[in-house]
N, C-alpha and C positions, 0 to 999 in steps of 0.2 A: 325192759323199755330202754330203747336205745336214746341217744343225746342229740342235741341239735348239730348241723352242719352246714355252713354257709355253702351254695353252690356257686360256682364262679362261671359256669358254662351252660349252654343250652337255653331251652326257652321254657318257661314255667307253664305248665298243664292248666289250661282253662284261660289262657290269655289270648287276646284279641287278634294278635299278630301270629301266634302260632301255627293255624293253618296256612298262612299265607307264607311263612317262613319255611315250613314244611315242603309245600309245593315248590318253591324255588330250589330247594336243596335236593329233592328225591328225582327230580328229573333228570339230573346229572349222574346219577349212580349208573344207570347203563353204559354212558359213555366212558366212564372210568374203565369200565370191565370190556369195552369194545374190542379190544384186540384179541382177548381171549376167545377160544370156542366154548363160549358158555350162552345160555339162553337167560335174559334178564325180564321177568313179568311183573309189571306194577299194577296192583289194584286197590284203589282207595288209599289205605294207610299201610299197606303191606308191600314187601318186596321178595321176590324169590329169584335166587340165582342158583342155576343148576347146570349140568353138563354131562355128557354120555360118553363113553370109552366102548371100543370094541376092543375086547380081550384076545381077539385072533390077529389083531393087527402087529405087525412087527415094527414100526415106527413109533418112535417114543415123542410124544408131546414136548417133554419137560427135558431141556439138555443141563448135564451137569458137568460143571467145570472142573477140571482136574488141575 
């Protein structure tokens, strides 16, 4: 049995403000990753981020600083 631990961040589950705060924060997720070549899908309380790569392409999306 685990002990108690005070939570200092987040929104308590079952709170009245929980769904409203979730909607305010989740809508910005796609904007954060907007510069990348990814796809952001939002549905209800789920987020899916994914991308595709062409293995035959010679150009590299990531640059490595030397």
